Each structure stands twice: as C-alpha cells, then as structure tokens.
N, C-alpha and C positions, 0 to 999 in steps of 0.2 A: 504493500500500500504506500502510495506517495503522500507526502505531507501536503503537496499542492499539485493540481493539474491545471495548466493554462490552456484554454481553448481558443485558438486563433493565432495567426502568424503575421498580422499587420503591424503597424506602429505600436498599438497597445499591447498586443501579445508579445512582441519581441522585446519591448521595453521592460515588461514584466519578467520575461525570461532572464534578462541580464541582471536585474535587481534581485530576483530570487536566488540566482547562482551566487551573487556576491554576498548574500545573507546566509548562504549555506543551507537553504531550504531544499530538501529532496523533492525535485520537481520533474514533471513531464510536460512538454509543450507539444500539443497535438494540433496540426493544421493541414488543410488540404494543400495549401501552397503559401509561400511567403509573399508579403507585399500588400495584400488587400486590394481595395479598389484602385489604388494608385498605380497598379501594374500597367494600366492602359494609358496613363497620362504621358504625353511626349515630352512635356517640359514643366517641372514643378519648381516654382520660384519662391515658395514661402516655407520651405523646410528649413528651420532656423539653423544657421551655421553653414549652409550651402546655398550659394546664389542661384544656381540652376542645376537641376538633376532630373533625368528621365525616370519614369516609373520603374522601368526595368533596372536601372542602376540603383535606385533606392531600395528595391526589393532585394537585390544582391547584397547591398550594404547591411541591411537588416539581418539577412541570413548569416553573413560572416560574423557580425557582432555577437549573435547568439551562439554560433558554432565555436567561437573562441572560448566560451564557457562550458561547452558540452563535455560530459565525462561522467564521473561518479555522482555528481550532484544533479546535473541536468541531462535528461534524456529528450532528444528531439525525435518526434514521430511525424513524418511528413507523408502526404499522399493519402490520408485517411479522412473520411467524411463523418462528422459527428451525427449520430442518429437519435440518441436519447440519453438524458441524464436523470438518474433516480437516486433515492436514498436520503440519508440525513446524517447529522453529526454523530449520533449515537452508534450507528453501525457502519458509517462511512458512505461515501457517494460512489455510484457506479457510472462510468462513462462508456457507453456502447458506441462503437464506430462501425463502419461497414466492413471492417476486417477483424477487429479485436475488442476486448473489454478491459477497462482499467479501473482501479480503485484509488480513492483519494480522501484525505481528511478534510481538505478545503478545495474550492474551485474558484478560478477567475474566468469569467466568460468575456472573451474579447473577439467575438466572431464577426463583428462588423455588420455589413449589409450587402445585399445583392441587387442587381438592377431590376427596376420595375418594368414590366412589359407594357407595350402600347395595347390598349383594349378598345379597338374600333373595328368595324367591318373591314376585312381584308388584311388586318395586321398579322393574324396567325397564318393565313393562307400564303402570304408573301414573305414570311420570315425566312431568311437565307436565300430569298429570291428577289433581292433588291432592298429588303429591310434588314438592317444590321444593328447590333448594339455595341459594336466595337470598331471605332474608326482606325485605331492602330492596327487591328488585325485585317480589316477588309477595305479600308480606304483606298489603297493604291489600285484596286480593281476598277475604280470609278474615275480614273484619270481622264481629263478632257471631257467630262460629262457634267450635266446639270444635276445637282444634288440638293436635298433638303435636310436640315437638322431640325428635329422637334425637341424643344426644351430650351429655356432661356436662362438657366443657371450657369455657374462656372463650368460645369462639365459640358454643357451645350456650346458655350463660346470657345472652350478649349478645342472641342471637336471641330468646330467651324474653322478655327485658325489653322488646324492641321490640314483640313481638306482644301483650304484655299491655296496650299502649296502646289497642288497638282490637278484640281478640278477646273472645269470651265466656269462654273458659278456656284455659289452657295446661298440658299435662302433659309433663314432661321425663323421658325414659327414659335411664338411664345403666347400662351393663353391669357396671361395677366397684363394689366395696363403698363407695368414697368418690368424691365429685365431684372433678374435677380443676381446676375453675375457681378463681380467687383467692377465698379465704374471704370477703372483704368483698363480693364480687360475689354469691356464693352466698347469703349472709345477706340481702342487700338484695332480691334477686329472690324468694326463698322467703317473704318477709314479705307479699307481695301475696296477698290472699285468693283471687284467681282462679288462683293458681299451685300446682301439685303436682309435686314431684320424687320420682322413684322410682329407687332404687339397685338393683343386682343384677338388672337387667331386660335380658334378651337378646332383641333383636328377632328374630322368627322369620318373619313373613309380613305382607304388606300385602294387605288384601282390598278388594274393591269390585266394581262392575259396570262402568259406563262411566267412572266416577270413583272414586277411592279413598274408602273409607268407614270403615275401621278398621285398627288395628295390633294384631297378635298378638305377645305376648311371653311368655317363660318367666321365672317368678319364681325367681331363683337361690337363694333361701333355702329354698323349699319344693318346687321342681320343678314347680309348678302352671303350666299354660298359661292365660293370661288374654288378654282382648281389650278394647281401648279404642276407642270410636267417635270418629272424627275425620275431618273433611272436608279438613283441611290437614295435611300431614306435612312438617316442615322438618328436613332432614338435615344434621348437623354432626358427621361421624364421622372427622374428621382430614384430613390433606393428603398428597399424593404429590409428591415432589420432581420438578421439571421438568428432567430430566437425560438423557432418552432420546437426544438428539442428540449427546451426548459419551460414550455408553456404551462405545464401542470405542476411546476415546482417553485416558480418565483412569480411575483406580481408583474404583470405587463400592463401598459397603458392602452389607450384605444388604437394606437398605431403599432402595437405589438413590440414596443420598445421596453426594455427591462427598467423598471423603476428603481432608482438608486438614491442613496443618501449622498448629497454632493460633498459632504465633509470627508467621507471615508470610502465611498463607492460600495457600501454594503447594499445587498438586495433585501427583500422581505424575508428571506430564508437564511437562518444562521449557517455560517460556513460557506456561503456563496457571495462573491463580489462580482461586479461587472464594470467594464470600462470600454470607451470608444463608441463607435456608431451604432452598436446594438443597444445602447442605453438611451434614457430620456434626457441626456445632456442637451442643453439649449443650442450650442453651436458645434457643428461637426467639422473638425479639422484634424489633420494628422498630428500636429503639435499638441492639441488638446487631448487627443486620444492617448498619446504617449504619456503626457503628464498625469492624466487620470489613472492610468495603469500603475505608475510609480506610486501615486497616492494610495491606491489599493494595496500595493505590495507592502508599504510601510505598516498598514493596518493588519494585513494578513500575518506579517512577521510577529507583531505584538500578540495577535490572537493565538498563534501557534505556541509562542513562549508561555503564555498564560495557561494554556491547556496541555502542556507537555509534562 
C-alpha cells in the first residue's frame, strides 16, 4: 500500500510528484500521459520562468523532472487509464485502472479535463471528416484551405494563430458578445489579414457530403441564419472535468468539478485532495494548477505524519 497515489501527469500531478518525493512520501503517480491539455499548444508564453515553450516541450520537461525523483520513493505508472476509485481511510483506497489495481492511504486527484464535443447536427457525422479537435495534430492537412474555428477563448485564438501559418483563411465563431481570450492575444490574431472573428455566432449545423463543407450559424444580433464554406472545422468549445471515476466518492458541483477547500485542497472525503482543472478552482491555468498541487502536498504530508 502506498502512502499516496497521485492521479494525473499534468502540471498539478507532476508538481505533486516532485514534492512528494522530496518529502519522502511513498508515492505512485498514475497517468495516461504527461503534459495534460497543454500537449497540443504550439506556443505557451505564460509558464513562469520560461518565455516561450511548446506543449510538447513542456510535457517532456515535466516528465524529466518527475523521473529525476523516481526510484524507491516514487513509482511512475504511465499509459494506464483510471476507471474507479473506492474505499476510505479506515481500510485504504483502491484505484482501479484499465490494467491494474493499486492501494493507497491518501489520494491526490489531478486528472485535469478533456475536450468538450460540439453537439449540433452533423458534428458527430463529420468528426474526423473535416471536424477536428486538435489543430496541432490535423492542421497541416488543411493547408491553403478555408477553415473555421469554433470557440473564442484562449484555446480558440491559439488554434487560429497556428492555422493562419498555412491556411488560406480562418474564420472564428464565438457565441458570446465578447471574446474570452486574453486581449493581447485577440488583438494580435485579428490583425492578420487572413483572419475574421465573428461574435454572437451560435453554431447550428455542420453540412457536407462525404466530408464537411460548411458551418451554419445564427447571427445573435439579427437572428439571421448564415452559412460559411469551410473544409476544416476546428472545435475549441471548452473542457469537461475528468472526474467520473470519483463521482460516488467526493462532492462534485453542477459542472462535475471536485469541490475543494481553497486553503488546503481537501475534498469532502477524508484522505482525498484534488488540484488543477478537475476542481472548482475559479481560474484554470497551468501555474495555478501546479501551485494548488504543492499546497495539497504540504497538507497531505502533515496528515500522513499525524496519522502514522
């Protein structure tokens, strides 16, 4: 039985792994992959201490930092998907993955979130047939073509910036009156002559034959239904917390985020803490996730000392 099992390999999970190792807590870190949502970002400019780094580079840096502490104290389990967590502090917690089962006295949930799917007619039919959720993976296939980005947050504008490097044109549709991305990012991307940003645009349908060919949206200002031709449609409509495996064990809010105490990251269940994008933290950022994980580790360390 481990003193602690950390679930997740993003900024929160890896920060926790480093701190757990330094505090000599017998720990297992279980993750499907390192890096989290940032894996697909081409250029991250707000990771403190590094002016510019790609998601791939950040992922590798996180991995290497944790691996530097791997050994007798820290076991790294990569490539396993967490299916369910059960148990309590009296008998210990059980973590079931798609391949194995682990036991722990305490748990830190740092599983982040995953991409929300577009839910309009045609979205499922044309997924991977023009509709994609990863510009880094699929963007180059749409070189010299007209494409649409759905979503006006940072992820949407980052995707648009990447696509502008090789597409013919990019049109970004955002359903709200104001873009949600950082103003400096919005200003920079919209300056590109190949870029068009449309607010108050509610996506209604994806049309096509064998492949997607257009996006239908409603103009929120006039109520008019409009259609844009596009061979590539890149969806960035938000994230869903990856928390289903603890839904019967800890309190979740209406968005399925784990409810935590902001002072120490404790959940409603004794022996379980949570940090990062899977929680009800107000702001979701890599730096905040890492900091909240460190905060949790300090409390976990004291908890283990008191109960050992």
